[in-house]
N, C-alpha and C positions, 0 to 999 in steps of 0.2 A: 860264652855260648851257653851259659846256664841260667835258669830262672827266667820265666816268661814275664816281661814287664806288663803292667796292667794297661790294657788297651785304651788309648786315648780317643774314645768315641762316646757319643751319647746315644742311648737307645730310646727311641721315642715310643712310648707305650700309651698312646692316647686313644681313647674310644671305649665306650661301653654300650653294647647292644644286648637287647634282652634275649636274643636267640642263641647266644654263646657266652661261655664263661672263660675268663683268663685267670689262671692260677700262677702266682710267682713265688719262688722259694729261693733263699740264699743260704749257702752253707760254706764252710771251709773244707776243702778237699785238696789233696796233693800239695799241701803247703800254700794254697792260693784261694782266692775268693771265687766260688762258682755260683752261677745263677741260672735257674731253669724257669722258663715261662711256657705254659701249655694252654692251648685254646681247645676246648672240647664243648660239645653240646650239653654235657652234664658236669657240674662242678665236682661231684664226688668222684667221677671217673677221671677227671683231670688230676685230682689229688693222688689217686691210685697210680696213675701213669708217672707222675713226678717221683713218687716213692720208688717205683720200679727203676727209674733212671738213676736215682741216687744209689740204689743197690748195685747197679751195673758199674757205676764209677768206683764204688768201693771194691768190687771184684777186680777191676783192672788195676787199682792202686796196689792191691795185695800181690798182683802178678809182677808189676814193673818197678815197684819201689826199691830203691837202693839202700834204704834205711831199715827196712824190715828184714830181719834175719831169716824169716821163713819164706821170703819171696823167691820166685824162680830166678829173678835177676841177681839176687844176692848169691844164690847157688852157683851161677855162672861165674861171678866175680871171685868167689872163694876158691874156685877150681882153676883160676887162671894159671897157665903154664904147667898144669898138672894133668888134667884129663878133660875130655869133652863131657858136657852135661846134656842129658836128654830133657828137652823142654816141651811144653804143650805146643800143638800145631799153631795155635793163635800167636804165641810169643815168637815162635820161629818165623812165621810170616811177617810179623811186625819188624823183626830184626832184618830180615831179608829185604824188605822194602826200604828200610833205613839205609842199608848198604848201597842200594841202587841210587838213592838220593846223594849219597857220598860220591859215588862215581859220576853222577850227573853234574855235581858242583865242584869236582876236582878237590874234594876234601874240605870244602868250606863248611859243610855239615858233616859231623862225625860223632857217633855214639861214644867213642872212647875219649872225648875231649876232657872229661871230668878229671882225668889224671893230672892235667895241668891247670884246669879251671879252678880246682880247689885251693890252689896257691893264692888266689885272689879272694880276700874276705871283704865284700862290699857292705856287710852289715856290722862290721866292727866299729866301735866308737872312735878308733884311731886306725883307719885302714892304711896299709903300707904297700909300696911297690916291691914285689919279690925281686930278689937278686937275679941277674941274668944267668948265673950258674945254676941256680935252682930251677929256673924255667927250662934251661937246656937239658938238665938231667931228667925232668919230668916228661919232656917231649919225646924222649927215647922210648917211652911206653905208650905213646899216643899214635893212632893211625888205624883207620877202619880196616885196612888189610890184615890187621891182627885178629880180626873176627873170622873164624873158620867155621863155615856152615856145612853140615853133612845132611843133605835132604833125605837120603835114603834112611838114615838112622834117626833123623830128627834131632840132631845134637848141635850144640853151640860150644865152640872152644876158643878161648883167648890164648894165643900162642906165646904170650909174654907174661911172666908171673906178676909184673907190675901193672898190667893193663886191666882196665875195668870199663864196663859200659854204664851209661846213664841215659834216661829218656827225657831229660829236662826240656829238650827242644822239639819233641815230637809227641810225647806222652799225653799232654793235655789236649792236643788236637785229635788224637785217636780217641780219647775219652769222650770228647764232644761228639764225634761221629757216632760212637756207640750209643751215647745217651739219646741222640736224635733217632736212631734206629729203634730203640726201645719205646720211645714216646709214640712213634708211628705205629708200632705193633699194638699199642694200647689204644689206638683210635684217635690219637691227638691229631687234629687237622692243621694246626699251625703252631709254631713255637720258636723259642730262642733258647740256645744253650750257650752261656758264656763260661768258658773254662779258663779261669785265670787270665782272661783277656782274649782268648781264642774264641771267636763268636761264630755260631752257625745259626742261620735263620731258615725256616722252611714254612711252606704254606703262607697263610695270611693272618693278620690280626683279627680280633673278634668282630670288627666292623667290616671286614672284607678287604681292607686296604693293605698294601705291602708294609712290611717292617721297614723302618727308616733309620739308617745309621749315619751319624754325622762324624766325619773324620776331623779331629782337632789338630791344630798345629802343636808340635812337641814342645815348643818354647812358650806358647801362648794358648792355653786350653780354651780360652773364650773365642779364639779365632777359628772358624770352621773352614777347612780347606775344600771339603766336598760333602755333599749330601747324597747318600746312595740308597735307593729302594732295593730291598733284597727279598728274593724268594729262592729257596734251594741254593744258597750260596754261603760260603764261609769268608770271614774277614779276620785277618790276623795282623797285628802290628808288632814289630820289634823296634825298640828305641833306646836311646842313651840317657833318658830323662828320669827313670825311676830309681835304678841302683847305679850309683856312680860316686866317685870322689875326685877332687881336684888336688893335684900335687905339683908343686913348682910351676903353676900356671897351666898345666895340661889336664884335660878331662879324661878320666879313665872310666869307661862304662863296663857293665857286667857281661857284655857279649864278647866272648873270647874267640879269637881266631885259632882254631885247633891246629893250624899249620905252623903258627909262630909262637903260640902261648901268650900273646899279648892282646889286650882289648882292641877290637876292631875300631877303625876310624874312617872318616869320610862321609858319614851320614849321621843325621839326627834321628831319623826314623824311616822305616819302610813299611807300608801297608800292602798286603797281598790279598787279592780277591780271587777265589776259585771255588768250584763246587765241593772240594774235599778239604776238611779242616786239618787232617793229618798232614797232607801235602802242603797246605798253606802255612802251617806251623813250621815245618822244616824249611820251606823256601824263604819265609820271612827272616829267619835267622841266617840262612846261607847267603842271601843277597845282601843283608846288612854287612856280613863279613866280606863279601866280594867287593862291595862299594858300588857307587852309582853307575860307573861305566860297564863293568863286567856283569853286575847284577841285572841291569836293564837289558843288556844284550842276551843274557841267558833267558829271561822271562819272555822276551820278544819271540824267541824260538819255540815257546811252549803254547800249545793250543789251549784256550779256555782259561788262561791265567793272566791276570792284569795286576798292576801295582802302581802305587803312588810313592815317590821318594822325596824326602826333604834332605838336602845335602848339608854338610857341616857349615856351609856359608849361608844357609837359609833358602837356597834355590829349590823350587818345587818342580820335580820332573815326573814323568809317568810313561807307562807303556802306551803304544800308539792307539790301542782300541779301548782304553778305559772309559772313553766318553759314553759308550753304550750302557755303562753301569750308573752314570750320574743322572740326577734329576735334571729336567730340562733347563731350569734357571742356572745350573752350575756349568752348562756346556758353552756358555758364552756365545 
């Protein structure tokens, strides 16, 4: 459940109109590739807006990073099992929302997953399957109910000394949301924010047309499963095709089920579409963990959320109302 895979879609940025300028900038943030595109009447103003969005992403990374010793998140983790930590209202609200997603998904999404997820090193030259005993021992410190929130005092407490929180499955979505907010504050009338594959589109391209997102097949990037015009929507994909290894004929992907400590199986990819990138980020991971049956059933109960699933056998399934998001030629 760690590390957002790079989203397998193509962003169509075609069009040049004299009445508007589109500025695009790509940088490395939060350990991933981020891309911001801003459409504004004045090119200089678009550049200013993009810089302000980068500053906001840097601010958030300083707050939620588990690697920075001076972050609020690190302070919470250092004090696990010892004392509650007073955090900023913003971080408190983010953690509270994450706990609600954990409750909604019966623990398939869990901020405390890193305690067991770190046993799996998918970037090693010689990745190995951890022993069952090590996984079982790490799982004793995992569970969103170990996060104790005191709203009156604004504190966060991990009630197990071995527990810790990480924002790998929700932080980039939140950063994308905030970047869009900043762009709009600076007068940007249309744009895209891709945060390590979590994509948010708002407004329209410089020619007035909607942004166009092509969802690619996880095993064949040249095969487009759906073409989706987007305005005021987020699209997030979780999949098993970026960080994985094969051992004894079995594929182990980087998306860890926090309830078992083992990589999730049953799906090649799941793409979630909804207006909120933070929620789409968390749900993409959670439904990948839940699998095609439970994942689809959960999303069918949620208003304004649609998804496209590719099962481990290659079957393409979707929520019942996704057709309203597709281009006419994709609706068959």
